[in-house]
ROBA-331171 format. One record per residue (C-alpha): residue in three letters; x, y, z. Coordinates in steps of 0.05 Angstrom, whole numbers, padded with zeros to 5 digits, always signed. Example, Ala and Ser with C-alpha at 12.3 -4.5 7.8 and 13.67 -1.06 7.14 Angstrom:
BEGIN
ALA+00246-00090+00156/SER+00273-00021+00143/
! end
This chain:
BEGIN
UNK-02548-00197-02051/UNK-02603-00145-02054/UNK-02623-00124-02124/UNK-02604-00051-02111/UNK-02535-00073-02088/UNK-02527-00118-02149/UNK-02545-00060-02195/UNK-02494-00015-02162/UNK-02441-00068-02172/UNK-02457-00074-02246/UNK-02441-00001-02255/UNK-02375-00006-02219/UNK-02345-00063-02261/UNK-02357-00071-02335/UNK-02327-00104-02397/UNK-02356-00086-02464/UNK-02353-00138-02519/UNK-02381-00146-02589/UNK-02429-00203-02606/UNK-02397-00253-02653/UNK-02417-00258-02725/UNK-02445-00188-02733/UNK-02422-00147-02794/UNK-02392-00080-02777/UNK-02426-00047-02836/UNK-02494-00060-02806/UNK-02481-00011-02749/UNK-02506+00060-02755/UNK-02451+00088-02711/UNK-02391+00048-02735/UNK-02333+00096-02725/UNK-02284+00059-02768/UNK-02328+00046-02828/UNK-02299-00024-02832/UNK-02338-00074-02873/UNK-02303-00136-02847/UNK-02343-00190-02814/UNK-02326-00215-02745/UNK-02306-00288-02742/UNK-02347-00340-02707/UNK-02295-00344-02652/UNK-02282-00271-02638/UNK-02315-00214-02599/UNK-02297-00142-02616/UNK-02317-00073-02593/UNK-02369-00047-02640/UNK-02438-00016-02644/UNK-02490-00071-02646/UNK-02540-00068-02589/UNK-02514-00129-02551/UNK-02452-00119-02508/UNK-02430-00161-02449/UNK-02409-00130-02383/UNK-02406-00176-02321/UNK-02456-00222-02356/UNK-02504-00166-02377/UNK-02515-00144-02449/UNK-02515-00068-02456/UNK-02541-00023-02511/UNK-02509+00013-02569/UNK-02527+00082-02542/UNK-02493+00071-02476/UNK-02428+00046-02508/UNK-02421+00110-02549/UNK-02445+00158-02496/UNK-02401+00127-02442/UNK-02336+00107-02476/UNK-02300+00107-02409/UNK-02336+00042-02394/UNK-02306+00004-02453/UNK-02259-00052-02433/UNK-02184-00047-02447/UNK-02173-00105-02494/UNK-02236-00097-02537/UNK-02228-00167-02564/UNK-02227-00239-02540/UNK-02227-00308-02570/UNK-02281-00356-02551/UNK-02261-00422-02521/UNK-02286-00455-02585/UNK-02343-00459-02634/UNK-02363-00529-02610/UNK-02409-00528-02550/UNK-02390-00570-02490/UNK-02443-00606-02450/UNK-02464-00565-02390/UNK-02469-00590-02320/UNK-02539-00577-02296/UNK-02511-00531-02243/UNK-02492-00484-02300/UNK-02564-00477-02323/UNK-02605-00475-02259/UNK-02667-00518-02250/UNK-02723-00486-02210/UNK-02781-00526-02181/UNK-02846-00487-02180/UNK-02868-00533-02124/UNK-02817-00502-02077/UNK-02836-00448-02027/UNK-02846-00379-02056/UNK-02785-00353-02020/UNK-02741-00408-02049/UNK-02768-00396-02119/UNK-02756-00321-02115/UNK-02685-00331-02089/UNK-02669-00380-02145/UNK-02701-00337-02198/UNK-02662-00276-02175/UNK-02597-00315-02183/UNK-02616-00344-02251/UNK-02641-00278-02280/UNK-02582-00236-02259/UNK-02526-00287-02269/UNK-02546-00335-02325/UNK-02608-00310-02362/UNK-02631-00382-02373/UNK-02663-00434-02327/UNK-02703-00497-02329/UNK-02771-00501-02293/UNK-02802-00565-02269/UNK-02866-00580-02230/UNK-02899-00529-02274/UNK-02968-00560-02279/UNK-02971-00570-02355/UNK-02988-00643-02368/UNK-02951-00688-02415/UNK-03013-00698-02458/UNK-03013-00625-02477/UNK-02939-00622-02495/UNK-02942-00688-02533/UNK-03003-00664-02573/UNK-02970-00599-02595/UNK-02911-00637-02624/UNK-02958-00684-02662/UNK-02995-00623-02689/UNK-02930-00590-02711/UNK-02904-00652-02745/UNK-02969-00661-02783/UNK-02969-00588-02805/UNK-02897-00586-02830/UNK-02904-00652-02867/UNK-02956-00622-02914/UNK-02938-00600-02984/UNK-02905-00532-02990/UNK-02962-00503-03030/UNK-03010-00521-02975/UNK-02968-00488-02921/UNK-02957-00427-02965/UNK-03031-00414-02965/UNK-03017-00378-02899/UNK-02947-00351-02917/UNK-02926-00298-02867/UNK-02914-00246-02922/UNK-02989-00247-02935/UNK-02999-00222-02864/UNK-02990-00149-02845/UNK-02959-00171-02779/UNK-02914-00229-02803/UNK-02958-00285-02776/UNK-02969-00352-02809/UNK-02920-00399-02843/UNK-02847-00383-02853/UNK-02813-00428-02906/UNK-02744-00455-02892/UNK-02684-00408-02898/UNK-02726-00344-02905/UNK-02709-00314-02837/UNK-02640-00285-02820/UNK-02637-00277-02745/UNK-02565-00255-02737/UNK-02537-00197-02776/UNK-02489-00237-02817/UNK-02552-00247-02858/UNK-02541-00322-02862/UNK-02608-00357-02870/UNK-02636-00396-02811/UNK-02646-00470-02826/UNK-02716-00478-02800/UNK-02788-00471-02820/UNK-02840-00443-02773/UNK-02912-00426-02758/UNK-02926-00363-02717/UNK-02989-00341-02680/UNK-03001-00286-02630/UNK-03050-00268-02576/UNK-03125-00272-02588/UNK-03177-00267-02533/UNK-03205-00334-02556/UNK-03138-00367-02537/UNK-03139-00337-02466/UNK-03171-00377-02409/UNK-03173-00313-02368/UNK-03200-00267-02422/UNK-03248-00213-02402/UNK-03316-00232-02431/UNK-03331-00158-02442/UNK-03274-00151-02491/UNK-03293-00167-02563/UNK-03232-00144-02601/UNK-03193-00200-02634/UNK-03131-00156-02644/UNK-03088-00111-02602/UNK-03050-00046-02607/UNK-02987-00020-02639/UNK-02957-00040-02706/UNK-02972-00113-02689/UNK-03047-00101-02699/UNK-03079-00157-02740/UNK-03107-00227-02738/UNK-03073-00295-02737/UNK-03070-00337-02801/UNK-03095-00407-02787/UNK-03085-00467-02833/UNK-03142-00512-02856/UNK-03111-00573-02822/UNK-03164-00609-02781/UNK-03154-00601-02707/UNK-03095-00553-02715/UNK-03126-00492-02683/UNK-03156-00531-02626/UNK-03089-00563-02609/UNK-03052-00497-02613/UNK-03105-00461-02572/UNK-03101-00513-02517/UNK-03026-00508-02512/UNK-03026-00432-02519/UNK-03076-00426-02462/UNK-03036-00471-02416/UNK-02970-00435-02428/UNK-03003-00367-02423/UNK-03027-00384-02352/UNK-02957-00408-02335/UNK-02926-00344-02362/UNK-02972-00301-02320/UNK-02951-00341-02259/UNK-02878-00329-02276/UNK-02887-00255-02287/UNK-02916-00248-02216/UNK-02855-00283-02188/UNK-02809-00239-02229/UNK-02844-00177-02202/UNK-02825-00201-02132/UNK-02753-00212-02155/UNK-02752-00139-02178/UNK-02779-00119-02109/UNK-02845-00096-02139/UNK-02916-00112-02116/UNK-02936-00182-02140/UNK-02990-00152-02185/UNK-02947-00098-02214/UNK-02948-00126-02285/UNK-03019-00154-02284/UNK-03054-00100-02325/UNK-02996-00098-02374/UNK-03003-00172-02390/UNK-03079-00174-02392/UNK-03077-00176-02468/UNK-03003-00194-02475/UNK-02957-00191-02534/UNK-02949-00266-02533/UNK-02924-00302-02595/UNK-02924-00378-02602/UNK-02880-00411-02654/UNK-02878-00482-02680/UNK-02809-00497-02707/UNK-02780-00553-02749/UNK-02705-00558-02760/UNK-02677-00604-02813/UNK-02617-00647-02799/UNK-02556-00604-02812/UNK-02490-00628-02840/UNK-02445-00642-02780/UNK-02384-00618-02818/UNK-02413-00548-02829/UNK-02412-00511-02762/UNK-02435-00446-02796/UNK-02502-00474-02817/UNK-02545-00453-02758/UNK-02617-00472-02745/UNK-02622-00402-02715/UNK-02562-00356-02713/UNK-02535-00323-02650/UNK-02587-00274-02622/UNK-02625-00251-02561/UNK-02701-00256-02556/UNK-02746-00196-02562/UNK-02799-00203-02510/UNK-02796-00206-02433/UNK-02782-00280-02430/UNK-02789-00344-02471/UNK-02817-00410-02447/UNK-02788-00464-02492/UNK-02812-00535-02501/UNK-02755-00574-02531/UNK-02760-00638-02571/UNK-02714-00697-02560/UNK-02656-00672-02603/UNK-02604-00628-02568/UNK-02589-00565-02608/UNK-02599-00503-02565/UNK-02534-00470-02543/UNK-02525-00410-02497/UNK-02464-00365-02491/UNK-02437-00360-02421/UNK-02396-00304-02391/UNK-02331-00341-02406/UNK-02346-00341-02480/UNK-02364-00414-02483/UNK-02424-00443-02520/UNK-02462-00486-02470/UNK-02511-00539-02492/UNK-02580-00531-02461/UNK-02599-00604-02464/UNK-02672-00627-02467/UNK-02695-00650-02398/UNK-02760-00689-02396/UNK-02816-00656-02357/UNK-02785-00587-02360/UNK-02789-00522-02399/UNK-02728-00478-02409/UNK-02740-00405-02396/UNK-02696-00347-02418/UNK-02698-00273-02405/UNK-02710-00229-02466/UNK-02692-00158-02485/UNK-02757-00125-02460/UNK-02745-00149-02389/UNK-02672-00129-02395/UNK-02697-00059-02414/UNK-02747-00057-02358/UNK-02695-00079-02307/UNK-02643-00031-02336/UNK-02600-00092-02352/UNK-02602-00121-02282/UNK-02633-00182-02316/UNK-02591-00215-02370/UNK-02617-00226-02440/UNK-02568-00280-02459/UNK-02543-00295-02530/UNK-02563-00364-02556/UNK-02567-00403-02621/UNK-02592-00469-02650/UNK-02543-00517-02683/UNK-02575-00584-02700/UNK-02519-00633-02717/UNK-02556-00695-02691/UNK-02570-00721-02761/UNK-02645-00720-02745/UNK-02702-00671-02752/UNK-02716-00628-02691/UNK-02780-00596-02666/UNK-02788-00542-02614/UNK-02843-00496-02589/UNK-02822-00429-02561/UNK-02873-00382-02528/UNK-02849-00309-02527/UNK-02884-00270-02472/UNK-02886-00194-02468/UNK-02933-00138-02446/UNK-02991-00111-02485/UNK-02966-00080-02549/UNK-02991-00011-02528/UNK-02945-00012-02467/UNK-02890+00040-02463/UNK-02825+00005-02444/UNK-02776+00044-02401/UNK-02730+00024-02343/UNK-02763+00017-02276/UNK-02742+00072-02227/UNK-02723+00020-02176/UNK-02673-00010-02225/UNK-02636+00055-02241/UNK-02577+00070-02193/UNK-02583+00136-02156/UNK-02554+00193-02196/UNK-02551+00153-02261/UNK-02590+00162-02325/UNK-02634+00103-02349/UNK-02598+00064-02402/UNK-02659+00060-02448/UNK-02709+00110-02474/UNK-02783+00094-02475/UNK-02809+00055-02535/UNK-02877+00027-02553/UNK-02875-00049-02544/UNK-02913-00066-02608/UNK-02869-00022-02651/UNK-02807-00051-02620/UNK-02829-00122-02634/UNK-02850-00107-02705/UNK-02785-00072-02722/UNK-02743-00129-02694/UNK-02784-00182-02731/UNK-02784-00143-02796/UNK-02709-00133-02795/UNK-02697-00208-02798/UNK-02754-00225-02846/UNK-02762-00170-02898/UNK-02717-00148-02954/UNK-02688-00078-02957/UNK-02743-00060-03007/UNK-02798-00087-02963/UNK-02768-00053-02902/UNK-02765+00013-02939/UNK-02841+00011-02945/UNK-02849+00007-02869/UNK-02874+00068-02831/UNK-02817+00111-02806/UNK-02832+00094-02734/UNK-02819+00021-02748/UNK-02750+00034-02777/UNK-02728+00081-02722/UNK-02745+00038-02661/
! end
């Protein structure tokens, strides 16, 4: 199906549903004023910015400016809170060694129908992926006071070390059971950097340096992995441009100094009898797409269009890629930013390394003209990428008092 035809179909048939686990009182436009929380097995109409229609998550503004589009029932019960194991056909696997035509066809299906896919034959060697896990394990096994030397709250842009249970990804405000290290783009990490560029920081509210630990070999290991995945991400973004029927180099300048965040994550073993203790609560990712390196322990779950939590099992030699909210905005929701979560009930520690890839933070994000149906208004207004990222990160990491000290533009994104 041509992309333009697919977009037209999305506008003809819609069902609007509320993301599970979100408190109604957190919504600015809640018409009922209800303060009740939504259960872990129920979707309701509401006013959070993630609503499902034909597998696509739509925005708060559209729900309340186009009430005729809201589904009749307004509520459904999930098939269950326990994820079933997915057949691999449910999460597509794409070989980057296939012909370009085959890759583009498979990417188009995955991005518009699932929002998640595995990639294999990607060119990143096992030595690089093995090394980054060793580096992460060594870092997280240090004493807390050592890790807190680079605590993220010492950074103006929330980079560095995040202690366990300090981040609240979903709006139930339940703490995520993980600890993390975050670093962003620096020219020194970029194998394709322009030698004429000397700035070590980039634009928007995310301006600022990385915070590096004193651990011997840490920065070198992270830099090597970051550079490899950055090259892979730039390869993917060219392919995605083709999927969107754009010139292959359409996004090149926008990702020359990308908003690209690497995280090292450690999840403790969670009690198997407590299904509400999430490593990361239900959410969608912020940037254009995420390239995830999974450890051996299965824990990632994605929400399919039938309301079932599907396990995205680790597959040796692959990365798992998912579409994020920025690319959903750019594509006017033709691409799906799919809800997912982490629930580690294996009884063992789990490590993972996500790489969140977006455009330069001074990029204005607005729907592409080619993705807006004729005669329709774009579903999203323009927003500065850096401010959008900072606001989303701050909302899950800062207290109300800390958020109140943010510039007004950060709060209103």
